[in-house]
Structures are given as structure tokens and as C-alpha cells.
C-alpha positions in Angstrom: 44.8 -6.6 69.1 46.4 -3.6 71.0 49.7 -5.4 70.6 49.0 -6.0 66.8 48.2 -2.3 66.5 51.4 -1.1 68.5 53.4 -3.1 66.2 51.7 -1.6 62.8 52.1 1.9 64.3 55.9 1.0 65.1 56.3 -0.1 61.8 55.1 2.9 60.0 56.8 5.2 62.6 60.1 3.3 61.7 59.4 3.6 57.7 58.9 7.2 58.4 62.1 7.4 60.2 64.0 5.7 57.7 62.4 7.6 54.5 63.2 11.0 56.5 66.7 9.8 57.4 67.5 8.6 53.6 65.9 12.1 52.4 68.4 13.6 54.5 71.3 11.6 54.8 71.8 9.8 51.2 72.2 13.5 49.5 74.8 14.0 52.3 76.6 11.0 52.6 76.7 10.0 49.0 78.0 12.2 46.6 77.6 10.4 43.0 80.3 12.6 41.4 82.8 10.5 43.5 81.6 7.4 41.4 82.2 9.2 37.8 85.6 7.2 37.2 84.1 4.0 38.6 81.0 4.1 36.3 83.2 4.9 33.2 85.6 2.0 34.0 82.6 -0.4 34.3 81.2 1.0 31.0 84.4 0.3 29.2 84.7 -3.2 30.8 81.4 -4.3 29.4 81.1 -2.5 26.5 84.7 -1.5 25.7 83.5 2.4 25.0 84.6 5.4 26.8 81.8 7.1 28.8 82.8 10.8 29.6 80.7 12.9 32.2 81.7 16.2 32.1 79.0 17.9 34.1 77.8 17.1 37.4 75.5 14.1 38.5 72.8 15.8 40.9 71.2 13.1 42.6 68.6 13.7 45.4 65.8 11.9 47.5 63.1 13.6 48.7 59.5 13.1 50.8 57.5 11.0 50.2 60.1 8.9 48.7 61.0 10.2 45.3 64.2 10.4 43.2 65.3 13.2 41.3 68.2 13.0 38.8 70.1 15.9 36.9 73.0 14.8 34.6 75.3 17.3 33.1 77.2 16.8 29.6 77.9 13.3 28.6 79.4 11.7 25.9 79.8 8.0 25.0 82.4 6.8 22.1 81.8 4.9 19.3 82.5 1.2 18.5 85.8 0.3 17.2 86.3 0.5 13.7 83.4 3.4 13.2 85.5 6.7 13.5 86.3 9.1 16.3 83.1 10.8 16.2 81.2 9.9 19.5 78.2 7.2 19.1 75.9 9.5 21.3 76.2 12.8 23.5 73.7 15.0 25.5 74.3 18.5 27.3 71.3 17.5 29.9 69.3 15.0 31.4 66.4 15.7 34.0 64.4 13.1 35.6 61.8 12.8 38.4 60.3 9.7 39.9 58.2 9.1 42.7 58.5 5.7 44.7 55.8 5.9 47.3 53.0 5.3 44.7 54.6 2.1 43.3 54.8 0.4 46.6 51.2 1.4 47.9 49.1 1.8 44.8 50.9 -0.2 42.0 50.9 3.1 40.1 54.3 4.7 38.8 54.6 8.2 38.8 57.3 10.3 36.8 58.2 13.7 36.8 58.8 15.7 33.5 61.5 14.1 31.5 64.0 16.5 29.8 66.6 15.8 27.4 68.7 18.8 25.7 70.8 19.1 23.1 71.0 15.2 22.4 73.3 13.7 19.3 73.1 10.3 18.2 75.3 8.7 15.4 74.2 5.4 13.9 76.3 3.9 11.3 76.3 0.6 9.2 79.6 -0.2 7.6 80.4 -1.8 4.2 80.1 -5.4 5.9 76.6 -4.3 7.4 77.6 -4.5 10.9 76.2 -1.6 12.9 77.9 0.7 15.7 75.3 -0.3 18.2 75.6 -4.0 17.8 77.7 -4.4 20.7 74.9 -2.6 23.0 72.1 -4.7 22.2 70.6 -7.2 25.2 70.8 -11.0 25.5 69.2 -12.6 22.8 66.4 -15.2 24.0 67.2 -19.0 24.3 65.1 -21.7 23.1 64.9 -22.6 26.8 63.3 -19.4 28.0 60.8 -19.2 25.1 59.8 -22.6 26.2 59.4 -21.6 29.5 57.3 -18.4 28.4 54.7 -20.7 26.6 51.6 -21.8 28.4 49.7 -24.9 28.2 48.0 -24.1 24.8 51.5 -23.6 23.3 51.3 -20.0 22.5 54.1 -17.3 24.2 52.6 -15.7 27.5 52.8 -11.9 27.7 56.3 -10.8 29.2 54.3 -9.0 31.8 51.0 -10.4 33.4 48.2 -7.6 33.2 47.7 -7.7 37.1 51.5 -7.0 37.7 51.7 -4.0 35.1 51.5 -0.6 37.3 49.6 2.2 35.9 51.7 5.0 34.6 51.9 8.6 34.7 54.3 10.8 33.3 54.3 14.6 33.8 55.8 15.4 30.3 58.8 14.8 28.1 60.7 17.4 26.3 63.3 16.8 23.9 64.9 19.8 22.6 67.4 20.5 19.9 68.4 16.8 19.0 70.0 15.5 16.0 70.2 11.8 14.7 72.5 11.0 12.2 72.0 7.5 9.9 75.0 6.5 7.6 74.6 3.2 5.6 77.8 2.6 3.8 76.4 -0.4 2.2 73.7 1.8 0.3 75.7 5.3 0.2 72.9 6.7 2.3 73.4 9.7 4.5 70.1 10.8 6.4 70.2 13.6 9.0 67.2 14.6 11.5 68.3 17.8 13.1 66.6 20.3 15.2 64.6 17.6 16.7 61.7 18.5 19.4 59.4 15.9 21.1 56.8 17.3 23.4 54.7 15.4 25.4 52.2 16.9 27.8 51.2 15.2 31.3 50.5 11.4 30.5 48.5 9.6 32.4 47.2 6.4 31.5 43.6 5.9 29.7 43.7 9.7 29.3 44.3 11.7 26.3 47.6 13.5 26.1 49.2 16.1 23.7 52.2 14.9 21.3 54.0 17.2 19.1 57.2 15.9 17.1 59.1 17.9 14.6 62.5 17.9 12.8 64.5 18.8 9.9 65.1 16.5 7.0 68.3 16.4 5.0 68.9 13.0 2.9 71.2 12.4 0.1 70.0 9.0 -1.0 67.0 9.3 -1.7 67.9 13.1 -2.1 65.4 14.9 0.3 65.6 18.1 2.2 62.8 19.4 4.3 60.8 19.2 7.6 58.6 16.8 9.2 55.8 17.4 11.9 53.5 15.2 13.7 50.8 15.9 16.3 48.0 13.6 17.7 46.1 13.3 21.1 46.9 9.6 22.1 45.2 7.6 24.7 47.4 4.7 26.0 46.1 1.9 28.3 48.8 -0.4 29.1 46.9 -2.8 31.0 44.5 -3.5 27.9 47.4 -2.9 25.6 45.0 -0.2 23.8 46.7 2.8 21.9 44.6 5.3 20.5 45.8 8.3 18.2 42.9 10.2 17.1 43.4 13.5 14.9 47.0 12.5 13.9 48.4 14.5 11.6 51.7 14.1 9.7 53.4 17.1 7.9 56.4 16.7 5.6 57.4 19.8 3.7 60.4 19.3 1.2 59.7 22.4 -1.0 60.4 25.1 1.4 56.9 26.0 2.0 55.5 25.8 -1.7 53.9 22.2 -1.4 53.2 20.4 1.7 52.1 16.9 2.0 49.8 16.3 5.1 48.3 12.9 6.3 45.3 13.0 8.8 43.8 9.9 10.3 42.3 8.2 13.7 44.7 5.3 14.5 44.0 2.6 16.9 45.9 -0.3 17.8 44.8 -3.0 20.1 47.5 -5.2 21.4 45.1 -7.9 23.2 43.1 -8.6 20.1 45.9 -7.8 17.7 43.9 -5.1 15.6 45.1 -2.1 13.8 42.5 0.5 12.2 42.9 3.4 10.7 40.2 5.4 9.7 39.3 9.0 8.1 42.3 8.8 6.3 43.4 11.6 4.1 46.4 12.2 2.2 47.0 15.6 0.6 49.9 16.6 -1.8 50.6 18.6 -4.8 46.9 19.5 -5.2 46.3 15.5 -4.8 43.6 14.3 -2.3 43.8 10.7 -1.5 41.1 9.2 1.1 41.0 5.6 2.5 40.8 3.3 5.4 42.5 0.1 6.6 41.8 -2.7 8.9 44.3 -5.2 10.0 43.8 -8.1 12.1 45.7 -11.4 13.7 49.0 -9.0 13.5 50.9 -11.5 15.6 50.0 -14.7 13.7 48.6 -14.5 10.2 48.1 -11.0 9.5 44.9 -10.2 7.4 43.8 -6.8 6.1 41.2 -5.2 4.0 40.9 -1.2 3.2 39.7 1.2 0.4 41.4 3.8 -1.4 40.0 6.7 -3.2 42.0 9.5 -5.2 40.0 12.7 -5.9 40.3 14.3 -9.4 43.3 15.7 -10.2 45.4 16.9 -13.2 48.5 14.5 -13.8 49.8 17.4 -16.3 49.8 20.1 -13.1 51.3 17.2 -11.0 54.3 16.5 -12.9 54.9 20.2 -13.4 54.6 20.8 -9.6 57.3 17.8 -9.3 59.6 19.4 -11.8 59.0 16.4 -14.4 59.1 18.1 -17.8 56.4 16.2 -20.0 56.8 16.3 -23.7 54.4 18.2 -25.8 51.7 16.0 -26.9 49.4 16.0 -29.9 46.4 16.9 -27.7 47.1 20.0 -25.4 44.0 18.4 -23.1 45.9 15.2 -22.6 46.6 14.0 -18.9 44.1 16.8 -17.7 42.0 14.7 -15.5 42.4 11.6 -13.2 40.9 10.0 -10.5 40.6 6.4 -9.2 38.8 4.1 -6.5 39.7 0.8 -5.5 38.9 -1.9 -2.7 41.5 -4.4 -1.5 42.0 -7.1 0.8 44.8 -9.8 1.6 47.1 -11.4 4.0 51.0 -12.2 4.1 50.9 -14.3 1.2 48.0 -12.7 -0.9 46.8 -9.3 -2.2 43.2 -8.9 -3.9 41.9 -5.8 -5.6 38.3 -6.6 -5.6 36.9 -3.6 -7.3 38.9 -1.1 -9.5 37.4 2.0 -11.1 39.8 4.5 -12.4 39.5 7.2 -15.4 42.1 9.3 -17.4 40.7 11.9 -19.4 38.1 10.2 -21.4 39.0 6.5 -20.8 37.4 5.0 -17.9 39.0 1.9 -16.5 37.2 -1.1 -14.1 38.0 -4.5 -13.1 39.9 -6.8 -10.5 43.6 -7.8 -10.2 45.4 -10.2 -7.6 48.6 -11.0 -6.7 49.2 -14.6 -5.0 52.2 -15.7 -3.3 54.4 -12.8 -2.5 57.6 -15.0 -2.3 57.0 -16.3 -5.9 54.5 -14.1 -7.0 51.7 -15.0 -9.6 50.0 -11.9 -11.1 46.4 -11.6 -12.1 43.9 -9.4 -13.8 40.7 -9.0 -15.4 40.2 -5.2 -16.7 37.8 -3.3 -19.0 38.4 -0.2 -21.1 35.8 1.8 -22.5 38.1 3.2 -25.0 42.0 4.3 -25.1 43.2 6.3 -28.0 47.2 6.1 -27.7 47.4 8.8 -30.3 45.8 11.2 -27.9 49.1 10.9 -25.9 51.6 10.7 -28.7 54.3 13.1 -28.7 53.9 16.1 -31.0 56.0 16.5 -33.9 58.9 19.4 -33.2 58.1 22.6 -34.6 59.7 23.2 -38.1 62.5 25.7 -38.1 62.5 29.0 -40.2 63.2 28.0 -44.0 66.3 30.3 -44.0 67.7 28.8 -40.8 70.3 26.2 -41.7 69.7 22.6 -40.2 72.9 21.6 -38.2 74.3 18.3 -39.2 74.3 15.5 -36.6 77.8 14.9 -35.2 79.0 11.5 -35.2 80.7 10.2 -32.0 84.0 8.9 -32.6 84.6 6.0 -31.1 88.0 5.4 -29.1 89.1 2.3 -30.8 88.2 -0.1 -33.8 86.8 -2.7 -31.5 83.5 -4.5 -31.6 80.5 -2.0 -31.9 78.2 -1.5 -28.8 75.8 -3.8 -28.0 72.3 -3.0 -28.6 70.0 -2.4 -25.7 67.8 -5.5 -25.3 64.3 -5.2 -26.4 62.9 -8.1 -24.0 63.8 -7.8 -20.5 64.9 -11.5 -20.3 65.3 -11.8 -16.7 62.1 -10.3 -15.6 60.0 -12.4 -18.2 61.6 -15.5 -16.4 60.3 -14.6 -13.2 57.1 -13.4 -14.5 53.8 -15.8 -13.7 50.9 -13.9 -15.4 47.4 -14.7 -16.2 45.2 -11.7 -17.3 42.6 -10.3 -19.7 41.8 -6.9 -20.8 39.0 -5.8 -23.1 38.8 -2.5 -24.7 35.5 -1.2 -26.4 37.7 0.8 -28.7 41.5 1.1 -29.3 43.1 3.7 -31.4 47.1 3.3 -32.2 48.9 5.0 -35.2 45.6 6.2 -36.5 44.2 2.6 -36.8 40.8 2.0 -35.2 40.0 -1.3 -33.4 36.8 -2.2 -31.8 35.6 -4.9 -29.3 39.3 -5.6 -28.5 40.0 -8.8 -26.2 43.8 -9.3 -25.1 44.5 -12.6 -23.0 48.1 -12.5 -21.8 49.9 -15.4 -20.2 53.3 -16.1 -18.6 55.1 -18.5 -16.7 58.9 -19.0 -16.1 59.9 -17.2 -19.4 57.2 -18.3 -21.8 54.8 -15.3 -22.5 52.0 -15.7 -24.6 49.6 -13.1 -26.2 46.9 -15.7 -27.2 44.6 -14.0 -28.6 44.6 -10.7 -29.5 41.1 -10.1 -31.1 39.2 -7.5 -32.5 36.9 -6.1 -35.0 39.1 -4.1 -37.8 37.4 -2.1 -40.7 34.6 -4.1 -41.3 36.7 -7.3 -40.8 38.7 -8.7 -38.0 42.2 -9.8 -36.6 43.4 -12.9 -34.7 46.7 -12.4 -33.3 48.8 -15.0 -31.5 52.2 -14.1 -30.4 54.4 -16.4 -28.2 57.9 -15.1 -26.7 60.1 -17.8 -25.2 62.7 -16.1 -23.1 63.8 -19.2 -21.4 66.9 -19.9 -23.4 70.0 -16.9 -23.7 68.5 -15.9 -26.9 64.7 -15.1 -27.1 62.5 -16.7 -29.5 59.2 -15.1 -31.1 56.5 -16.7 -33.2 53.7 -14.7 -34.6 50.7 -16.4 -36.2 48.3 -13.8 -37.4 44.9 -13.8 -39.4 43.4 -11.0 -41.2 40.1 -11.1 -42.8 37.7 -9.0 -44.7 39.7 -6.0 -43.8 39.0 -2.7 -45.8 42.7 -2.0 -46.3 42.2 1.3 -47.8 40.3 2.7 -44.8 43.0 1.4 -42.6 45.8 3.1 -44.6 43.6 6.2 -44.8 43.4 6.5 -41.1 47.0 5.3 -40.6 48.9 7.6 -43.3 46.3 9.9 -44.6 46.0 8.2 -48.0 44.9 5.1 -49.8 47.9 3.9 -51.5 46.1 0.3 -51.6 42.3 -0.1 -51.5 40.4 -3.6 -51.5 39.2 -6.3 -49.2 42.1 -8.1 -47.8 42.7 -11.3 -46.1 46.2 -12.0 -45.0 47.5 -14.8 -43.0 51.0 -15.1 -41.3 53.0 -17.6 -39.4 56.5 -16.2 -38.7 59.2 -17.3 -36.1 62.5 -15.1 -35.4 65.2 -15.1 -32.5 67.2 -12.0 -31.1 67.0 -9.5 -28.8 67.4 -6.6 -30.8 65.6 -5.2 -34.1 68.5 -6.1 -36.4 68.6 -9.7 -35.2 64.9 -10.2 -35.1 64.6 -9.2 -38.9 67.5 -11.2 -39.9 66.6 -14.1 -38.1 63.1 -14.1 -39.4 61.4 -17.2 -41.3 57.8 -18.0 -42.1 55.1 -17.5 -44.9 52.7 -15.0 -45.7 49.4 -15.4 -47.5 48.0 -12.5 -49.4 44.6 -12.1 -51.2 43.0 -8.8 -51.8 39.8 -8.5 -53.9 38.5 -5.3 -55.7 41.1 -3.0 -55.0 43.8 -0.3 -56.6 47.5 0.5 -56.1 48.3 4.2 -56.2 52.2 3.6 -56.4 52.2 0.8 -58.9 51.4 3.2 -61.7 51.7 0.9 -64.5 49.4 2.6 -67.1 51.0 6.0 -67.0 54.5 4.2 -66.6 54.0 2.2 -70.2 52.8 5.7 -71.8 55.8 7.5 -70.8 58.2 4.7 -72.0 56.4 4.3 -75.4 56.4 8.3 -76.1 59.7 8.4 -75.2 60.7 5.6 -77.8 58.5 7.4 -80.4 60.2 10.6 -79.5 56.7 12.1 -78.7 55.8 14.6 -75.6 55.6 12.7 -72.2 51.9 12.5 -71.2 50.9 14.8 -68.3 50.0 13.5 -64.7 46.4 14.0 -65.2 46.3 10.9 -67.4 47.5 8.8 -64.5 45.2 6.0 -63.6 45.2 3.6 -60.6 46.2 0.1 -61.2 42.7 -1.4 -60.3 42.3 -5.1 -59.8 39.5 -7.4 -59.1 42.0 -9.7 -57.4 45.6 -9.7 -56.1 47.1 -13.0 -54.4 50.6 -14.1 -53.6 52.4 -16.4 -51.2 55.6 -14.8 -49.5 58.4 -17.2 -48.2 60.6 -15.6 -45.7 63.9 -17.1 -44.9 66.7 -15.6 -42.9 65.2 -11.9 -43.4 64.6 -12.3 -47.1 61.0 -12.3 -48.6 60.6 -14.5 -51.8 57.3 -14.2 -53.9 56.8 -16.5 -57.3 53.3 -16.7 -57.6 51.9 -13.1 -57.3 49.0 -12.6 -59.9 46.3 -9.8 -60.4 43.4 -9.7 -62.6 41.6 -6.1 -63.9 39.4 -5.0 -66.6 42.8 -3.3 -68.3 45.6 -5.7 -67.3 46.7 -8.8 -66.0 49.7 -9.1 -63.6 52.0 -11.6 -62.5 55.2 -11.2 -60.5 58.2 -12.6 -59.0 61.2 -11.1 -57.1 62.4 -11.0 -53.6 62.8 -8.3 -50.7 66.1 -8.3 -48.6 64.9 -6.9 -45.3 68.1 -6.4 -43.2 69.3 -4.5 -46.2 66.1 -2.7 -47.0 66.4 -3.4 -50.7 63.6 -4.8 -53.3 64.1 -6.5 -56.8 60.6 -7.4 -58.1 59.5 -8.2 -61.7 56.1 -7.7 -62.7 54.9 -9.2 -66.2 51.9 -7.0 -67.5 49.5 -8.4 -70.2 47.3 -5.7 -71.5 43.9 -6.6 -72.5 43.2 -3.2 -74.5 45.1 -1.2 -76.9 47.2 1.5 -75.2 46.7 4.9 -76.1 49.6 7.9 -75.3 46.9 10.3 -75.5 43.1 11.0 -76.5 44.2 11.9 -80.2 46.6 9.4 -81.0 46.6 5.5 -81.2 49.7 4.0 -79.9 51.3 0.9 -80.4 49.0 -2.0 -79.6 50.4 -4.0 -76.8 47.3 -6.2 -76.5 48.1 -9.6 -75.2 51.8 -8.9 -74.8 53.7 -9.3 -71.8 55.7 -6.2 -70.7 58.4 -6.6 -68.1 57.7 -4.0 -65.3 60.7 -3.8 -63.0 60.5 -2.5 -59.1 64.0 -2.1 -57.7 66.1 -0.1 -55.2 66.2 1.0 -51.8 63.0 0.9 -49.9 63.4 4.6 -49.7 64.3 5.2 -53.4 62.2 2.7 -55.3 62.4 2.9 -59.3 59.7 1.7 -61.2 60.7 1.0 -65.1 58.3 -0.7 -68.1 60.7 -2.5 -70.8 58.7 -1.7 -73.8 61.8 -1.7 -76.0 62.0 -5.4 -75.6 58.1 -5.8 -76.9 59.0 -3.6 -79.6 62.1 -5.3 -80.6 59.9 -8.9 -80.5 57.2 -6.8 -82.7 60.0 -5.7 -85.1 61.4 -9.3 -85.5 57.8 -10.6 -85.8 57.0 -8.1 -88.8 60.6 -9.0 -90.5 59.5 -12.8 -90.2 56.1 -12.3 -91.6 57.8 -10.2 -94.6 60.1 -12.6 -95.3 57.8 -15.5 -95.5 55.3 -13.9 -97.4 58.2 -13.2 -100.3 59.1 -16.9 -99.9 55.6 -18.0 -100.4 55.0 -15.7 -103.3 58.1 -17.1 -105.1 58.2 -20.9 -104.0 54.3 -21.7 -103.3 52.7 -22.9 -99.9 55.5 -25.6 -99.2 57.6 -22.4 -97.8 54.8 -20.9 -95.9 55.8 -19.9 -92.3 59.1 -21.8 -92.7 61.1 -18.8 -91.3 61.1 -18.2 -87.4 63.3 -16.0 -85.5 
């Protein structure tokens, strides 16, 4: 026993002597500055780069067995092909490590680490190669990965928990660092300058202070400002547990005018592969967003869920703060209030919004939405709106200039050559539609668009591989209803469009009153349409339109079709009388108006228009060339009563006569004309015929009665 004690004592004494001698002799006998060239040569041989150490290397060993390293100005050249600017350089590095606690207590004690004036230049060239690729370590091989697996087939941790030493760091101080990132593939350049990192004494399982700050200057995206992060983390390497309570990130891109701040409590559990963010709060431009996030199975099949709420804010004020000039809207209160709340969950393939509530002014949105299979997304939604007034957000008409202010003529842009006209912007995003896989439903309590009001609106939208269907759009419309089915086929180079529409029992006068401010046509309308077309701009869609439209309107009138007043004017001019005043105008009333309109290559033809009214009967035929915006239509008017020019005089009796009535011209310059002279000519011929037949009958008897006919 005594012998064993002596051996132990002699061993300890020898160890102490070795440590003392090392602490005294190594700094005396070994000068690390003598090896600068050899170190540089080894770096060049291994990495092909030049390492330049301008300052002194101060290496010392002190009791009880600790190492101190101080390194002066050092620079590492860039990789070949990435320019002459150094890859990295630093003015000062200071490091202290205590070895004895690692040997005796499985604890690694590190003193304060200091780095001053560090500069790092990271570059990706146009071929996608980086200037640090040659410095990366060796990649894992299949053999090594196989060895790292345990009996269950899962990878073992690189370091067993029992072998991981406890770590304490007296602190980390990084001052005036600069990191530059240049991506020549995406024309991106970002510089983080005056970067400072401060970490207080870091002891495992005990909280420490963390402070990070830097200036940001980016060209793509264009951004300039400052960034700060502060937290009080706790790290447990043995349990692989990282806690960051009271974490605060601040981003200032406006020079102090408005800051974006994010708070939250973050916990990452490496053993359980869990991530929790609680108490999250984001403030920016007077917006406040609250939320929480939970993720699990991070190393295998990630799953997550959370909640987000956006407190009430003004979109109009937000746009102004962001420098986005919104056009003046008809309603000044538009975009004055908004808020939202949603709950979500998902995994690496799917995202579900299980509960959505959002408000914009007086519009409230509720419902659910989902995205399945991120590799080839399938979008779905079931949303409800209490009301939506699109006119509320319509752009206000520009204020009219003073009457004495001349309106400048629009300058026509001269083309450089007389070649083909420039291609018109496509209406349908063909490529996007081909990749769209959509199945959704939207219901709206009340929808107002262009003045028209619809209630109980149901919109079912489906799309897959370029075939998009709005089937159907149903709504109640002015005491009637509408049922619209639209199919857009974008699978070929030229999109094809089909519209099947059915309008029943709609009070068309009330509809036009809300849309245009006047009831040019009234009555109860039933309209069916089946139209197909192809193209991807307005002109081609009109020119290629084909189909049929059937019209039936009961108990109405047409203001623009001023048949009675036009007949009065025509007869007055023929008789040399004064033209009747507008007060005598009566609308063309009818008990029924119906017709079939056939469309072929943008030209609409009708040959069966008919109308009945207490005053007249109308039949019509003609065509409308939609591409040329030209109408040529002839009505045949048969009066059921005598026509009066005014209240005092009785006009020519046109009762039972068909009067040609033409409507002709460009859509913007339509002219109406009643051809009464033709009726008068026929009446004159008839009177001459009657007179001559009377003379023949008087002279030759009944055998010549009605002999002459013109």
C-alpha cells in the first residue's frame, strides 16, 4: 500500500514538474514566429492560397496547463479566378484555453475570444462556383455513414452524450467585422459592415447575454439600414437543448423613422427534434402581428402548426409609409381598416389553414384553405364573404380641367419601321394555368360590381393541367337569377373559351339604372347564351367568337329606339310642317320582345326579331360587326293606330302599314331613320290606281273593275 501511494505521489510530482517546465521552457525554446513561412507554405500546398501573417504570433503556456494565443494581422488570399481582393483578413485574434479541467473534470474552459477588424469576402461566380468550395472538409462516404448507424438503422450522434465535455467561455467579442456577399449569377451584392458580436460569460446550462449588431447595404433586393439582435440564451450540449427567451430582432431600413421589431421565446430540443416559438410579436409600420409556432420531427418528417393574428391597421396608411402611391378611390374611406386571424398546420408536403378570419373595411372573410403536395401543388379553398363592394375600391375619375384650359393632344409614338405591329399583352397566363391544380368554392352574401348588385353568389372554381372551369357562378339578380358556366382551355398554344349563360326573370331596367344611371331598356329579361371563342387578346377573342344568343323581354320599353317621335319628324318634314318638340316623345313600349342572334366569326346576325305593343308591331333583321363596331339593322314598323303630328292636326293614316326603320353606323355614332317617303309613294300609287279603276268602271262597267294594279 505504501508502495502504491509512493508511486502515485511520484507520478503527481512528475506531472507537476513537467507542467512547470513546459510553462517555462516552451515559450523560451519555441518561438512560433520562426514557423510563419512554414505555416504559409503548408497552406499553399494544401489549398493553393497565400497566407500572410504580418503581426506577431504570441503563444504561451501557463499554470495550471493553459494555452494563450495572440495573433496579429493575418490575410488569406482568394481562390483562383475570384480576383485580387483577399478572401479573409483580420487585425487581431486572442484566445485562451485551460487544458487541466478538460483532463480532470471533462470540462473545457475557454477564456474570452476576441476578434478585431475581421473582413470576409464571399463570392459566387456566374457558373455557380463559390470561392470557399476548395476549403470545405471531406464529404461523408457511404461506408462512414453505414458505420455511424446503429442496430435500428438510424444514424448515431457524432458524439455520445457521455463523452461531450461541459463548456464554459468567458466571452466572445467581435468588433468592426465586415462580411461581403457577391452573387454574380443573380446580380446580387450584400455587405454587412461594422458588425459587432458580444457574448457574456458562457457556461453550459446557465443563461448568458447575446448582442449582435450590423449595418446592411444590399443592391438586390435594394436595402440599406441596420440590424440588431439581443437574447439571453441557455445552452445544454449534453441534452442538445437551446433556449432563447426574450429574443429581440430589430431591422431599421428607414434611418430611424420606422423600425421592424420581432420578439419571441425560442426553444430548440435536439434530442426530441422540437422547435417552439411562443409569444411571437412583430411590429412594423404600425402593424402588429402576433403568433406562435411549433414544429416536430425536424430530422425525419417535419410537422408544424401555429397561429397568426394581425391586429387592426390601415392599409392606406401602410402603403403611404412604404412609399407606394395608391390611386384616389371613389370612396375616401376605402382601405382604412383591416385585420386577420388564422390557424395553420402542415408537414413537408402539405399546408392547411384550418381557420381563417379576415376583415377589410366592411367586408368579412371566413373559411379554410389548403395546399397539398408542394412538388406539384394542389390548391383548395372554401371561403365565405358577407359582402364585397368592388365599386368601393374603384379608381376615382380624374378631376376635369378648367374649361379654358386646352386639352393637350395625345402624341402618337412613331415606330422605327413599318414592320409587324407589336404583339398585344396576353389576357390569360397560359403557362401558369397549365401548372395550376385548383378546386375551390367562394360564396358571397352580396356582390356589387359596376353598380350591379348580386346576392347569394356561389362561385365554384376548378382547374387542372390548363383546363380551368368556373362552373357554376350562381346568383340572385334583380328579382331573377343568373347561372354562368365558363370553361377556359389553355392546354394548346391558343386558349379556347366557352361561355354558357342563362339569365331568368331579371328586371333589366333596374339593372341598367344601377349600372348606367338610366333605364334605357326596361322589362323582365330571359337571356340564354352559348358562345365559344379562341385567342389571348381582346381583338382575337371578339373576332373568333361563335355561338347563339336567345332573347325574350316582356313588358318593357326601349328609350333609344324612339320610333314614334322619329315617324312624326319624318312626316312633318315631308309635309313641310314644323318638327314636333321633344316633349311629344314617347318610349317604344312593348309587351314582348324576342329574337335569336347567331354569331359567326364576330359577326352577329338576327332575322327573327319581333315585338308587340299597344301602339305598333315590330319585326327586324340585320347584323352587327363586332370587330369593326358597326351596326346595320332594319326594323319594319306596323302602326296599330293613326299617327298624329301634334295634338291639333291629324297626320297621314299609317295604320296597318309597314314603315322601314333603319338603325345604322358605328356603335358610337348610330343614326335612326324612318323611310316614310316609301310608304307615301305606295299610298300615292294606290290612290292613282283607285282613281283609274273608278274611271274604267264608270265607262266600261263592272267587267273592268280592279283591272289596273301597280
